[in-house]
Every structure is written in C-alpha cells, then in structure tokens.
Steps between C-alpha positions, in 0.01 A plus 500: 500500500139504627409231752297464818620685809702369794500130580247443218757592232625142433141395429483514119537298180650771284293561188265214592382698803265684263309173458509424872475841670544569870127564544408156368749326729389704803132420436576128471704506821213673679242257361708197604594657837871489434573871548756552778377641833796737508739605226806275515823507306325246276139613446262241356480687169877479458493126573239447226728664244798306639321167440406608147854620427619160618327355193677743267834395652435132564871419501569728801438465872262750659792696647633555149149578373480772767824648369349505148199693633722755675783522244350809340396669825818698544501768766228337711580383851385137473604206715574156359292233678654166583386186321319394818310829515396465136383143560292600804343787303396264218354259752299779665366603162387150403343399170154660530598849369677351197198288416276808532729694266485223243119495522500874426737474205395176331288509189543552125724799430311771314628542145394684187630211290176304540597264217782373721272391784167432325388265227162565341399704806612242758775568755755223433635338818705192580565287805760244600700396803867483592713398796744714696773376732498627858761495775581159649434615857327301774222756545436504125483121466203493736286643218704448182639160410759378256394349169535126476770366271813291472750492786255633760331775300579861410759702689254771605137513609272669248171681463256503211401836348216549251406830336225632278678720248394762246649412162665796328597708804576184703364665812367273775126498563519259794742258662498223760779293650508203736702187588550246222216287640263754345465419131491743209134404448414591860674834454311556173175458691614777735599725209152456352389774743668752266346376176194672355299544183700671225819304577655213303716256698781303331634192679694184421365143498559455873194724550262299279344311793120490469425629851747788465356599161156512660633723781675735258207517259268593790688832529361590151854547370574320172759222482759382247675195642712230344405139573648161416475402135355157577229623737161356397246777457151455348432668165172692520540719193769581246575854382619636163844601640581141601420539870220308671262533793538271800457490879732461795295425807209743485690763298452531124832551323627532148790275404775601258749241375798648322828385351777757531808477278810708567745527212856626546825451313546199728187328366130468582356401838131421539284468810131459579293718731147451631343814647168535679321832531173639633491738200243301305440717191747421218394811309610744772791289633654300211692183583820611323514823703448310826798277421720806437371672813579203724873560449468804729460267797880495511500857634435365849818291467689816404369673813629216717838526326510872582418440867716194560795573269513877436402619850617211718782383274401137567557546874316336785263729692690647792230496773545235770150497654158428344377856561826634360441296183150648469650847541768436237270345238248785525788747478622327182152521349473871591840581346420302185163673466629856534784429257244374250287811559801726437578311178142526375487874576820543301382319186161674522677836477615409148195424281522177304749338739374173645574416867672178396788706356599622848805324642449375855873483578544859379222618732638295790855634467376860459291459817804374691706801388227742609488341845875536545486868396181566701370662180141562400364436850276808514333647194625837377266790431499386136371144507710252302254238375771275358780531755856376485392136480266573212765694311741209536234261370421720199870541421547120487179365351499138395457432126164405358420138577612264228389142447788287619565181688771387737583164652371479858787542743570467868346811659807590705706543187780683681597178677860394447373144449363408158223267610415395145854471376718725283346393166146634555395745226413822689453726197177682415347456155264716299189295440192467282195362677209323327175419679260236366164441669429126514138415419482118506553437873244384755 
C-alpha cells in the first residue's frame, strides 16, 4: 500500500489517481484559492477526491463514500468525520476547483487509432443535449425548475447539459449546463468556442437553424447536420454523386438526400434522411460515405447513457444547493473523462484494437474496486502504463461492432413497470443496410 502521508491518505481515487495526480489537484486548489490555511483533518485535496469518489459510488452517502476511501488504509490512525463535517468541507471547497480540473482534462483523448477518431483527416465530433434531474429542494428550485407536463409537471427540477464529444474515444471536448430555460441551440452557440478548422461536427435536425449554422460555420469547422426532409432549399448546382449545392442563410451547403433500408428476418424498414454539409467537394467527400458517417452521431447518446445510467444508475443528483449542483456535475464530467482516458490508453497498448471495443462498465467497476483497496494510488518504480483498470478492459473487450437493430425501448429498462406492455419485441436482429442517394428532389 502506497498512499499519501498522514491526514492526506484518504485523498485518492485508486488507479485513477494516476490520471489526476496530487500535484494537479494542489495546483488547481492554489490557483482557485481553495487551499486550507492550516492542515485540518479534512484537507482541501482530500475533499476534492471525496467529491470525485462520490460519483463512482453514486448510490452511497458521503459517509459511506469516506469508508470506501479508507477501507484499504489499514494500520493508519484515521478519524471518521461526521456527515455534517463532510458537508461543511464540501461547501468550503465549492465548485470552482472542480470546474478548473475539468478545464484541464477536457479535450480529445490522444489515441494511435486515428481511424477511430478521424475521417479523411477531419476530427469527427458530435454534439447534443440531455436533461438531468436534480434534488427537489427549496434552494435548488430557485435556479432549476420542474418540466411542464400533466398533473403539475415532472417530479424533480432538471438541468440541461450539452457536450461536444470526440467520436471514437467518446472523450468530452467541452460541456455546458444550465436551467431548462436555456435551449440546446443556445448551449451549442457556447460550445462553438471549442470548434476549429480540421474538425467535423455531427448534429441532429434540431441544430439545422440558419443562424446557428452560420455561427458554427464561422469557427471554420465543417458541419454534417440532418435537417427536415421537407425543408425548401434552392438548387444551385447538381453533382454526379446525387448531392446538390444550396445555401442556408449566408452559408453554402451541400445537400444529400438518402433512402436507408434496413432488412432483418422481421422484414424491411425504410426511412429518408436529408443531410446538409459544408464539405462541398463530392470527389473528396462522397455522398454515400457522408450518410454512413452520420450514424456516428449516436456516440454522444451513448456517452449520456454511460453518465446517467452506468455512473448515476438513473439517480437524481444528490446536491441540494445550486453551487453543490455545479460541483457535482463538474465532478461527474471529470470522472467520466479520466475513465475514458484510461480506456483509450488500454486499447492503445494493443495495436489494432479500436477504442470502441473498451467496455465502460468494466472500467467503472474496476475503478471502484481499486478505490476500495486503495491500490495503484502512487506509481511504482516500474511505471505501469496500462494499470489495473486497463488490464480489466483488455480482458473483457467488446466484440467487433456488428450491424444490428433493436426496437427503441424505455431508457430505464430496469424498471419493474413495463411502460410499453409485455408484448413489445425487445430482441436484437442482425441487419443488412442499403443506402440509395435520391437525385430527383428539389
């Protein structure tokens, strides 16, 4: 067992500490002026790791999280703080250090599997928004309100989170969150600060607003966005691959109309897609490849599933003040990001293994075990580039992705209530997909 000395010993994240070392946390605390004036039983550094560990063990109270952090510290004379002491320590810390940590860690994870994150030299990214339920406390309701609906609205207030994600590694480049009164389009305008030339942004048809497209295109990043099939767009020029040149506002775009057929043993289902892109040359960026590439937009939905279902287990955020919510959301983003970094490092250590074969739940459970055992906190003299989390990921790689389809289901599938009834077909089917570019549209 190798951990920090004295009262600093509980401040760790097991094997994940290698991605969030003491020096980084101490520098952030100093920069945000949150370092304690005198060393207490709960130094600020320890509280940072406590808040992060609270995300790994979302089902536990902070007193139980503390016992997870100290479970492997046998032989050390450590006190057990009361729940009130832990609460006061988190309040003293505030949200600023966690936001600063996220700013240091965010960005596309470095990977040798460039084919997984780039397409024809462009870094493939995606954006979308989601909502997260927060505690129904009086102090929280001042900022966060309940969604409108039948019978007086939702049971809990909620916030809206939007991220800019790297496809392939699924690491977060940037994130913003706010009350529900802030729309996804407003948040996309904020995320535009992290777009640049050499990036390709995938987004759904909610983001096809003319003014937003102009804002995003001004960053010099390229766009591939779905829009409504019936949207009237002028035809300036037609190309040999079936796509055509048009304009949205002041931005020149190329339009691709496609019909996608999915054949399974259950039959054939067909749907129409209209995509707009700022990649105007059909020779270097063929229409058929753009249609296939757009499917990767769903990786941002997978990331939200991992945060909301795998990490949180569908639970409401525990913080009961607005600043506490800020602290908890940034902590969630930090934990997600370092888990993704550990997973990417693991698959990179085995040439030819794509980052999408790493299992998030495997990495998450291995990280929890390492926290409980206080293992891998300090690096040995021989540096282990993969670590215990990486070895667990490599031992349980997901199979190569197969083309398959599955009926959309309620997201909280572990509910004891079958919202769609007992006769819904929930099986997955192997599928054959055919893409036809439509050339006779206007």
